[in-house]
Residue, then its C-alpha position, 0 to 999 in steps of 0.5 A: x751633850x748626849x748628841x756629842x757622845x753619840x757622834x763619837x760613838x758612831x765615829x762622826x767628825x766632831x770638829x777640831x780642837x784648837x789649843x795655843x800654848x802661850x809662853x806668857x801668862x794670859x788672863x784665863x778662867x780657873x774653871x772649865x764648865x762646872x770643874x775647877x782646873x788644877x793649878x798648872x806650872x809653866x806655860x798656859x794652854x788656852x782653848x781657841x776652838x772647841x770650848x764647848x766640846x771640851x767642856x762637855x767632855x770634861x764635865x761628863x767624864x770628870x765630874x766626880x773626880x775634880x772639884x766643882x764650882x760652888x755656883x756650878x749652875x742650876x741644874x748639875x744633873x745635866x753632867x750625868x750622862x748615861x749609856x743605855x744598852x737597851x735603847x743603844x742611846x746616850x740619855x739622861x736618868x734620874x737616880x733610878x736608872x734602869x739596869x741596862x744603863x751605865x753612867x759615861x764616866x763609869x764606862x770610861x773608867x776601868x775601875x768601875x768594872x773591876x772589883x777592888x782587891x780585898x784585904 
């Protein structure tokens, strides 16, 4: 998972993502990795290639935003990927991350860098 983010940061090719929009309802999971996929009206967008990459990106970037499966997995902290500026690497940290590290989900969220307006 950290290698995928490192590849993206270094602008290395990470392969293609191939989707198919079906006009008919198709059997599909209501979860993408640990995340519950919101209800969707209209055609169904199915992932034909890139399931693991999409799951990693969604799991890391949206873990705090979307509803998670009650039976997520035995290691939910695997979705908490950090970028550590001191080592210039993507890493895993427990709750006591150094000041040089920021969660990738916060790094990608504009609101993490802007103070909330008062009043």
